N, C-alpha and C positions, 0 to 999 in steps of 0.2 A: 504494500500500500504506500502511495507516495505522500499522502496527507489526508486531512479530514476536510471534505468539501460539502457545503450545504446546497440543497436543491429546493427550489420553490416554483410552483406553476406560475404564480404571479409575484415575482420578486419585488422588493421595495424599490421605488424609483430612485432613491438616493444611493443605491448600491451600484458597483460595477457589475454588469451582468454578462455572463458567458452563455449565449443562447446556442445550444447544440442542435444540430440537424444533420441530415444526410444529403449528399449530392451524388446520385448514383450509388456506388458502393463505398464512397469515402465519407467517413465520419468527420465532421468538422464543427466549427462554431464561428460566431461573430461576437466580438467584444463590444459591448455598448456601455458608455460611460455618461453619467449625468453632467450637466453643464458645469457644476461646481468642480468636478474632477478635471474636466477639460481645461477650465480656466486656471486651476491651481497648478497643473502640470505645465501649461504654457508659460506661466510666470517663472517656472523653474527651468525653462529652456527645453522642455520635452513636449513639443507640439504633437497633438493627436486629434483625430476626429472623434466625435461622439458616438459614431456607429461605423465600425470598420467592416471590411469585406470578409467573406467566408474564407477561412483557411483551415488547414488540417487541425485536428483537435489538440495534438501535442503543442503545436505552435500557438494556437489560440489560448490554451491554458497557461502557457508560459507568459504570454503577453498580458493576459488578464491578471495574473498574480503580480507581475511587475507594475502594471498601472495601479492596481489597488494598493500595493504596498507603498509606492511612491506618494500616492495621494492620501494615505491613511484612511482608505475607504474599505468597506466590507465588500467581499466578492461572493456573489450568489450565482449558482448554475441554474439554468432553465432550459426549456425546450424538450427535445426528444431524448428521454433517458436511455433509450436503447443505443445511443451513440457512445455512451460512456463505457470504456473497456473494463470488464470485471477484474482484470489483472491489476488495475489501479486501485482497487478497493471499492467499498460501497459508498454510494451517495447518501447523505443524511438529510432527511426532510427538515426544512427550516421549521422551528417551533411555530405552531399555529397561533399561539397567543400574540406573537410579534406581528403576524400578518393580520390578525383580527383587529389589533390596536390601530394599525395603519388605516384600516377601512373606516374607522370612526372619527 
């Protein structure tokens, strides 16, 4: 297992989101960052877009972890769970209380 990663169907908007999907037989993801993360990283000389293109899952995960750690943001995985390799460990569901609180 490489680390503990949380998964949510509807991740919090303020998190860096790794949205997993398939293109043909390739598992991949897009890294999506909220404006505050994009702005914070731009100020530090690390320009990025809020919504990047689909790349292989290992590359997307690496980039998502980098972006979240540089910004001090939470990283949440979303999208198609079947894209996650079981050899990387299991995905943990984000606690529902946190998601319910966000809706109110």
